[in-house]
DSSP file (Angstrom, degrees, kcal/mol; ACC not computed):
  #  RESIDUE AA STRUCTURE BP1 BP2  ACC     N-H-->O    O-->H-N    N-H-->O    O-->H-N    TCO  KAPPA ALPHA  PHI   PSI    X-CA   Y-CA   Z-CA
    1    1 A M              0   0    0      0, 0.0     2,-0.1     0, 0.0     0, 0.0   0.000 360.0 360.0 360.0 157.8    0.0    0.0    0.0
    2    2 A D     >  -     0   0    0      1,-0.1     4,-2.0     4,-0.0     5,-0.1  -0.436 360.0-126.4 -70.5 144.3    1.0    3.6   -0.4
    3    3 A S  H  > S+     0   0    0      1,-0.2     4,-2.4     2,-0.2     5,-0.2   0.863 109.6  54.3 -62.4 -38.1    2.5    5.3    2.6
    4    4 A L  H  > S+     0   0    0      2,-0.2     4,-2.3     1,-0.2    -1,-0.2   0.882 107.7  49.2 -65.7 -37.8    0.0    8.2    2.4
    5    5 A I  H  > S+     0   0    0      2,-0.2     4,-2.4     1,-0.2    -1,-0.2   0.891 110.8  51.3 -64.9 -39.6   -2.9    5.8    2.5
    6    6 A N  H  X S+     0   0    0     -4,-2.0     4,-2.2     2,-0.2    -2,-0.2   0.920 110.5  48.5 -63.8 -43.7   -1.3    4.0    5.5
    7    7 A L  H  X S+     0   0    0     -4,-2.4     4,-1.5     2,-0.2    -2,-0.2   0.919 113.7  45.9 -63.5 -44.3   -0.9    7.3    7.3
    8    8 A C  H  X S+     0   0    0     -4,-2.3     4,-2.1     1,-0.2    -1,-0.2   0.881 112.7  50.5 -65.6 -38.8   -4.5    8.4    6.7
    9    9 A S  H  X S+     0   0    0     -4,-2.4     4,-1.9     1,-0.2    -1,-0.2   0.869 107.5  54.4 -66.0 -35.9   -5.8    5.0    7.6
   10   10 A L  H  < S+     0   0    0     -4,-2.2    -1,-0.2     1,-0.2    -2,-0.2   0.849 112.4  43.7 -66.8 -33.9   -3.8    5.1   10.8
   11   11 A L  H  < S+     0   0    0     -4,-1.5     4,-0.4     1,-0.1    -2,-0.2   0.847 119.0  41.7 -77.7 -34.4   -5.4    8.4   11.7
   12   12 A L  H  X S+     0   0    0     -4,-2.1     4,-2.6     1,-0.2     5,-0.2   0.651  92.1  83.2 -91.2 -17.0   -8.9    7.5   10.7
   13   13 A L  H  X S+     0   0    0     -4,-1.9     4,-2.4     1,-0.2     5,-0.2   0.913  92.5  46.5 -57.0 -48.9   -9.2    3.9   12.1
   14   14 A P  H  > S+     0   0    0      0, 0.0     4,-2.3     0, 0.0    -1,-0.2   0.891 113.2  50.8 -64.0 -36.1  -10.0    5.0   15.7
   15   15 A L  H  > S+     0   0    0     -4,-0.4     4,-2.2     2,-0.2    -2,-0.2   0.927 111.5  46.3 -65.1 -44.7  -12.7    7.4   14.5
   16   16 A I  H  X S+     0   0    0     -4,-2.6     4,-2.2     1,-0.2    -1,-0.2   0.901 112.6  50.9 -65.4 -39.3  -14.3    4.8   12.3
   17   17 A T  H  X S+     0   0    0     -4,-2.4     4,-2.6    -5,-0.2    -2,-0.2   0.903 109.2  51.1 -65.2 -40.0  -14.3    2.3   15.1
   18   18 A A  H  X S+     0   0    0     -4,-2.3     4,-2.3     2,-0.2    -2,-0.2   0.913 110.6  48.0 -63.4 -41.7  -15.9    4.8   17.5
   19   19 A V  H  X S+     0   0    0     -4,-2.2     4,-1.9     2,-0.2    -1,-0.2   0.888 112.0  50.4 -65.2 -38.7  -18.7    5.5   15.0
   20   20 A L  H  X S+     0   0    0     -4,-2.2     4,-0.6     2,-0.2    -2,-0.2   0.916 110.1  49.7 -64.0 -43.5  -19.2    1.8   14.5
   21   21 A I  H >< S+     0   0    0     -4,-2.6     3,-0.9     1,-0.2     4,-0.4   0.902 110.8  49.3 -62.9 -42.5  -19.4    1.1   18.2
   22   22 A I  H >< S+     0   0    0     -4,-2.3     3,-0.9     1,-0.2    -1,-0.2   0.877 108.5  54.8 -63.7 -36.3  -21.9    4.0   18.7
   23   23 A A  H 3< S+     0   0    0     -4,-1.9    -1,-0.2     1,-0.2    -2,-0.2   0.606  87.0  81.0 -73.8 -11.8  -24.0    2.5   15.8
   24   24 A L  T X< S-     0   0    0     -3,-0.9     3,-1.3    -4,-0.6     2,-0.3   0.760  73.7-174.3 -70.5 -23.2  -24.2   -0.9   17.4
   25   25 A G  G X   +     0   0    0     -3,-0.9     3,-1.6    -4,-0.4     4,-0.2  -0.472  64.3   4.3  72.1-129.2  -27.1    0.2   19.8
   26   26 A K  G 3  S+     0   0    0      1,-0.3     3,-0.4    -2,-0.3    -1,-0.2   0.652 129.7  58.9 -72.1 -13.6  -28.2   -2.4   22.3
   27   27 A Y  G X> S+     0   0    0     -3,-1.3     4,-2.1     1,-0.2     3,-0.7   0.342  77.4 100.0 -92.9   7.5  -25.4   -4.8   21.4
   28   28 A R  H <> S+     0   0    0     -3,-1.6     4,-2.3     1,-0.2    -1,-0.2   0.876  73.8  56.6 -61.7 -41.3  -22.7   -2.3   22.2
   29   29 A W  H 34 S+     0   0    0     -3,-0.4    -1,-0.2    -4,-0.2    -2,-0.1   0.789 114.7  39.1 -64.2 -28.2  -21.8   -3.7   25.6
   30   30 A R  H <4 S+     0   0    0     -3,-0.7     4,-0.3    -4,-0.1    -1,-0.2   0.828 125.2  32.3 -92.1 -34.7  -21.1   -7.1   24.1
   31   31 A L  H  X S+     0   0    0     -4,-2.1     4,-2.2     1,-0.1     5,-0.2   0.660  96.7  81.6 -99.1 -18.8  -19.3   -6.2   20.8
   32   32 A A  H  X S+     0   0    0     -4,-2.3     4,-2.4    -5,-0.3     5,-0.2   0.894  89.9  52.3 -60.5 -42.8  -17.5   -3.0   21.7
   33   33 A P  H  > S+     0   0    0      0, 0.0     4,-2.3     0, 0.0    -1,-0.2   0.911 110.1  49.4 -60.8 -38.8  -14.5   -4.7   23.4
   34   34 A A  H  > S+     0   0    0     -4,-0.3     4,-2.4     1,-0.2     5,-0.2   0.938 112.1  47.5 -64.8 -46.1  -13.9   -6.9   20.4
   35   35 A F  H  X S+     0   0    0     -4,-2.2     4,-2.3     1,-0.2    -1,-0.2   0.886 111.7  51.1 -61.5 -38.4  -14.1   -4.0   18.0
   36   36 A A  H  X S+     0   0    0     -4,-2.4     4,-2.4    -5,-0.2    -1,-0.2   0.906 111.5  46.9 -66.5 -42.0  -11.7   -1.9   20.1
   37   37 A V  H  X S+     0   0    0     -4,-2.3     4,-2.3     2,-0.2    -2,-0.2   0.906 113.1  48.7 -68.0 -40.7   -9.1   -4.7   20.3
   38   38 A I  H  X S+     0   0    0     -4,-2.4     4,-2.2    -5,-0.2    -2,-0.2   0.895 111.7  50.3 -63.4 -40.0   -9.3   -5.4   16.5
   39   39 A S  H  X S+     0   0    0     -4,-2.3     4,-2.4    -5,-0.2    -2,-0.2   0.923 110.5  48.9 -67.0 -44.7   -8.9   -1.6   15.9
   40   40 A A  H  X S+     0   0    0     -4,-2.4     4,-1.9     1,-0.2    -2,-0.2   0.914 112.2  48.3 -62.1 -42.0   -5.9   -1.4   18.2
   41   41 A F  H  X S+     0   0    0     -4,-2.3     4,-2.1     2,-0.2    -1,-0.2   0.881 111.0  51.3 -64.3 -38.6   -4.3   -4.4   16.4
   42   42 A G  H  X S+     0   0    0     -4,-2.2     4,-2.3     2,-0.2    -2,-0.2   0.882 108.6  50.7 -63.4 -39.3   -5.0   -2.9   13.0
   43   43 A A  H  X S+     0   0    0     -4,-2.4     4,-2.2     2,-0.2    -2,-0.2   0.878 109.3  52.4 -68.0 -35.6   -3.4    0.4   14.1
   44   44 A L  H  X S+     0   0    0     -4,-1.9     4,-2.1     2,-0.2    -2,-0.2   0.907 110.5  46.8 -65.1 -41.5   -0.3   -1.6   15.3
   45   45 A L  H  X S+     0   0    0     -4,-2.1     4,-2.1     2,-0.2    -2,-0.2   0.896 111.9  50.3 -67.0 -39.3   -0.1   -3.4   11.9
   46   46 A L  H  X S+     0   0    0     -4,-2.3     4,-1.9     2,-0.2    -2,-0.2   0.888 109.5  52.2 -65.2 -38.6   -0.5   -0.1   10.0
   47   47 A T  H  X S+     0   0    0     -4,-2.2     4,-2.1     1,-0.2    -2,-0.2   0.930 110.1  48.0 -63.4 -44.6    2.3    1.5   12.2
   48   48 A F  H  X S+     0   0    0     -4,-2.1     4,-1.1     1,-0.2    -1,-0.2   0.871 109.8  52.5 -63.7 -36.7    4.6   -1.4   11.4
   49   49 A S  H  < S+     0   0    0     -4,-2.1     4,-0.5     1,-0.2    -1,-0.2   0.845 110.4  47.9 -68.5 -32.5    3.8   -1.1    7.7
   50   50 A V  H  < S+     0   0    0     -4,-1.9     3,-0.4     1,-0.2    -2,-0.2   0.894 116.9  42.7 -71.6 -38.0    4.7    2.7    7.7
   51   51 A L  H >< S+     0   0    0     -4,-2.1     3,-0.9     1,-0.2    -2,-0.2   0.570  93.9  79.6 -87.1  -9.4    7.9    2.1    9.6
   52   52 A K  T 3< S+     0   0    0     -4,-1.1     2,-0.2     1,-0.3    -1,-0.2   0.856 100.3  38.4 -72.2 -31.6    9.2   -0.9    7.7
   53   53 A D  T 3  S+     0   0    0     -4,-0.5     2,-1.1    -3,-0.4     3,-0.4  -0.408  80.2 141.4-108.7  54.5   10.6    1.0    4.7
   54   54 A F    <   +     0   0    0     -3,-0.9    -1,-0.1    -2,-0.2    -3,-0.1  -0.542  13.9 124.8-101.7  68.4   11.8    3.9    6.8
   55   55 A L  S    S+     0   0    0     -2,-1.1    -1,-0.2     1,-0.2    25,-0.1   0.813  78.9  17.5 -92.0 -36.8   15.1    4.9    5.1
   56   56 A E  S    S-     0   0    0     -3,-0.4    -1,-0.2    23,-0.0    -3,-0.0  -0.922  98.9 -80.2-132.1 158.7   14.3    8.6    4.5
   57   57 A P        -     0   0    0      0, 0.0     2,-0.5     0, 0.0    22,-0.2  -0.235  39.7-127.4 -59.9 144.8   11.6   10.9    6.0
   58   58 A L  E     -A   78   0A   0     20,-2.5    20,-2.4   -55,-0.0     2,-0.4  -0.850  31.2-177.4 -92.3 125.2    8.1   10.7    4.6
   59   59 A R  E     +A   77   0A   0     -2,-0.5     2,-0.4    18,-0.2    18,-0.2  -0.990  12.2 165.5-128.0 127.2    6.8   14.1    3.5
   60   60 A F  E     +A   76   0A   0     16,-2.4    16,-2.3    -2,-0.4     2,-0.3  -0.991  11.6 161.5-135.8 129.8    3.4   14.9    2.2
   61   61 A S  E     -A   75   0A   0     -2,-0.4     2,-0.3    14,-0.3    14,-0.3  -0.996  16.6-165.9-148.9 150.4    2.1   18.4    1.9
   62   62 A W  E     -A   74   0A   0     12,-2.9    12,-2.3    -2,-0.3     2,-0.5  -0.950  35.5-103.2-131.2 151.5   -0.7   20.3    0.1
   63   63 A E  E     -A   73   0A   0     -2,-0.3    10,-0.3    10,-0.2     3,-0.1  -0.651  38.8-179.7 -74.7 123.3   -1.3   23.9   -0.5
   64   64 A W  E     -     0   0A   0      8,-3.3     2,-0.3    -2,-0.5     9,-0.2   0.926  59.1  -7.7 -93.1 -52.8   -4.1   24.7    1.9
   65   65 A I  E     -A   72   0A   0      7,-1.4     7,-2.8     2,-0.0     2,-0.5  -0.994  55.0-151.1-148.7 147.3   -4.8   28.5    1.4
   66   66 A T  E     -A   71   0A   0     -2,-0.3     2,-0.5     5,-0.2     5,-0.2  -0.983   9.4-177.6-125.2 125.5   -3.3   31.3   -0.5
   67   67 A L  E >   -A   70   0A   0      3,-2.9     3,-2.6    -2,-0.5     2,-0.3  -0.927  65.5 -60.0-123.3 104.7   -3.5   34.9    0.5
   68   68 A D  T 3  S-     0   0    0     -2,-0.5     0, 0.0     1,-0.3     0, 0.0  -0.428 121.8 -15.9  56.9-114.7   -1.8   37.2   -2.0
   69   69 A E  T 3  S+     0   0    0     -2,-0.3     2,-0.5    -3,-0.1    -1,-0.3   0.442 118.9  96.4 -97.6   3.1    1.8   36.1   -2.1
   70   70 A H  E <   -A   67   0A   0     -3,-2.6    -3,-2.9     2,-0.0     2,-0.4  -0.786  54.9-167.3 -95.8 130.6    1.5   34.1    1.2
   71   71 A K  E     -A   66   0A   0     -2,-0.5     2,-0.4    -5,-0.2    -5,-0.2  -0.948   5.9-157.7-118.6 137.3    0.9   30.3    0.9
   72   72 A F  E     -A   65   0A   0     -7,-2.8    -8,-3.3    -2,-0.4    -7,-1.4  -0.949  11.6-162.6-114.8 133.5   -0.1   28.1    3.8
   73   73 A Y  E     -A   63   0A   0     -2,-0.4     2,-0.4   -10,-0.3   -10,-0.2  -0.816   8.6-162.3-116.8 153.2    0.5   24.3    3.6
   74   74 A I  E     +A   62   0A   0    -12,-2.3   -12,-2.9    -2,-0.3     2,-0.3  -0.983  33.8 116.4-128.8 142.9   -0.9   21.4    5.5
   75   75 A G  E     -A   61   0A   0     -2,-0.4     2,-0.3   -14,-0.3   -14,-0.3  -0.987  52.9 -82.1-179.0-173.0    0.8   18.0    5.5
   76   76 A F  E     -A   60   0A   0    -16,-2.3   -16,-2.4    -2,-0.3     2,-0.4  -0.895  24.9-174.7-115.3 144.6    2.5   15.1    7.3
   77   77 A L  E     +A   59   0A   0     -2,-0.3     2,-0.5   -18,-0.2   -18,-0.2  -0.952   3.8 178.8-138.7 120.8    6.2   14.7    8.2
   78   78 A L  E     +A   58   0A   0    -20,-2.4   -20,-2.5    -2,-0.4     2,-0.2  -0.940  16.5 155.6-125.2 108.6    7.4   11.4    9.6
   79   79 A D     >  -     0   0    0     -2,-0.5     4,-1.6   -22,-0.2     3,-0.3  -0.583  59.2 -84.0-121.0-175.8   11.1   11.3   10.4
   80   80 A S  H  > S+     0   0    0      1,-0.2     4,-0.9     2,-0.2   -26,-0.0   0.825 125.9  54.9 -64.4 -31.3   13.3    9.3   12.7
   81   81 A A  H  4 S+     0   0    0      1,-0.2     3,-0.3     2,-0.2    -1,-0.2   0.881 110.3  45.6 -68.4 -37.5   12.7   11.7   15.6
   82   82 A A  H  4 S+     0   0    0     -3,-0.3    -2,-0.2     1,-0.2    -1,-0.2   0.767 107.8  59.0 -75.9 -24.3    8.9   11.2   15.3
   83   83 A A  H  <        0   0    0     -4,-1.6    -1,-0.2     1,-0.2    -2,-0.2   0.729 360.0 360.0 -77.5 -21.5    9.2    7.5   15.0
   84   84 A T     <        0   0    0     -4,-0.9    -1,-0.2    -3,-0.3    -2,-0.2   0.477 360.0 360.0 -93.3 360.0   10.9    7.0   18.3
């Protein structure tokens, strides 16, 4: 998988799991622990997949807003300091 997809999935997995647990309704008390453990294990696997090919920093950025000659960017930076 692409590194950007892994990073976005890593950020969105807990949110998606929380929404799923809320949507369970009356079965929430029985199924929520299983979904939480599966989500945590999935986040662990995604973290390992991001860090396995970690030779140089991962940088992703997009232009967020432009005001005259000023540009503002939003993005991800994962380097060796952030990985430890």
